N, C-alpha and C positions, 0 to 999 in steps of 0.2 A: 504494499500501502505505500503509496506515492502521499508525501503532506501536503497537495491540491485533493487527495481521498481523505478525505475525514474516518469514512466508517468502511467498515469491511462488505457489509453488503443496508441494499437500500429497499425495500419491497413497500410499491405502491399501490393501491386499488378503490375501489369506491364501496369495501364493506369492510375496515381500519376498524380494531378495538381503541377504542380511547377513550376513556375517562368514563366508562360501564357502556358505550355506546358503539354502534356499529355506524360509522362516519366516512366520507372519501377522506384519504388522507397517506401518510406515510410512517412506517417504521424502519429506521435507521439501526441498525445494528452491529458491533462492535467485541470481538472476541467472543464470535457464539448468542452474547445475549446484548435483548434491546437496550439501547444506549440514549434514544429520546424518540419522538412521535411529533406529529405535527398535521398542520395542515400547509399549506399555499407550497411556495419554492420549496423543496427537500433538500438536503445538502449534498455535497460529491459522495461520491460511496464508490471504491474498488469496481464494484458489481451490482445490477442492477435488476429486480423481478416486476413485473407488471402483475398483480393477481389476478386482475378483471374484478369481478364481481363477485370470487371469492370469498370468501370472509379469513381474516387473521388476526395475531396477534398475539399475547404470549401464554404458553402452555395452561393446560388448566389443572385444578388441585381438585381431587374427588377422596374424598374424606372417606366411601364409606363405599370397598368392592368386597362385594362377595366372591366375581370370578368376570372375564372377560374375555372375548378372545380364543374359544375354547376351557380356557383356563380357571380352576378352581381353588379360591385361599383355604380352603379347608381341606385338601386333600395334600397339602404339602407337608404334614407327618409323616416321618419315619413307621412309625404303626401301623399308617393306614396303608399302608406300600411294602415295607420290609427293606429299602432302599433310603437309609440313611440321606443320598444326595440328590431323592428323587423330591421331596418336596421343593428344596431349593429352584432345580427347574421348573417344577409348578409353578412357583412363584415367580422365576427369571421370566420363561414364558409370558405371564401373565403381563409383564413389568415392560418387557417389548411390544408386546401386542396393544399398550395401552397410551405408549410414547409416536407410536405412526399414527395411533386416532386422535395425539392432541394434549394427551394427557400428560405431565410433565413430572407431578410427583401424586404418589395417593399413598393411603389407610387399608392394605387387607383387613377382609373384616370376616372373623372365622362367627359361622353357625355353632350353637351350643355342639359338644360332644365331650367326648370323656374326658375328667383330667389330663389322664398320660397325654391322650392325641390332641388336647390345646396346648399343652407344655413341648410337645414336640412340635408343631407348628409356630410358638412361638420361637421356638428355637431359628428356627429354619429362617424365619421372616428376621429375625437379627443377623442371621449371618449373612442374607439377602443383605440390608441395609448399611451392614458394616462391610461389605464388599462389593458396592455400586459396581457399576459395567455403566461405558458410554451410553450405546446403543436399548438403555432400561429409563423407564420411570425409575424416579428414584423412591424410597420405601421414606417414607417420615414416623411412622410408627405402627400398632396393630389395635384392629377396632375388635373385643371381646363380645359378642353378643354371650347374654347368660352370663356366669356356666347356669345358673340354677330355671329352669321353666317350670312352671307349676302346673303341675297337669291337671288341675282345673282348669285351667286359663292358658293351653298354652301355644293362642294367637294360631301363627303361619309354621310355627314350628313342626317339626316330626317330631320332636321330643329325646330323639335318638342319645340327648346328652344333659337328660334332666339328672345331675348331680348336685347335691349340696355343695353351697359357696366353702363354706367348711372344707370341707372333703378338698376342696379344688385350690385352696389358698396353704391350708396344708400340707399337702404336694406339693406346690411351687414352691415353696419358702426351705423344700429339704433339701433340692436342687439348686441353688443358690439365686440373689437377686436379678430379675429385669433389670439392666435401663434402660429406659424409654426418656 
């Protein structure tokens, strides 16, 4: 990039997300991140893309994702497959599919499950979070539904993991703290 080219990439279009609205404008990127946004005369850039009528903006953050792209966050535990690495691959597949769809960060959400499976999944989520790859949406934490589901009011849950909260937390505390 030369001095006269202030940004690496300039994206222009009629539906640019700025200040919570889609409107005509541009996004200027430097080192892969949005550095500036506006309308009117755009700044100089090494490369320019006209997005036309396609909506463009920053990556989205999804705070509640059970599954996406054929992958399921609740299939991430070693005890669900017998393979301790399978859990990571399930989450990494979801992270790649989400990034390709415009989601830059997400929180895998687990259905109520048996305590051991829940712990296996939380460990897999922590491993993926601690070893992010460039082609994946960022894992920002985990959302655990339950772990108690009332048999009298199960809602949409199938009740597979109706384990009492004290059992879950005593099992997790024996295995060490989770850093979230």
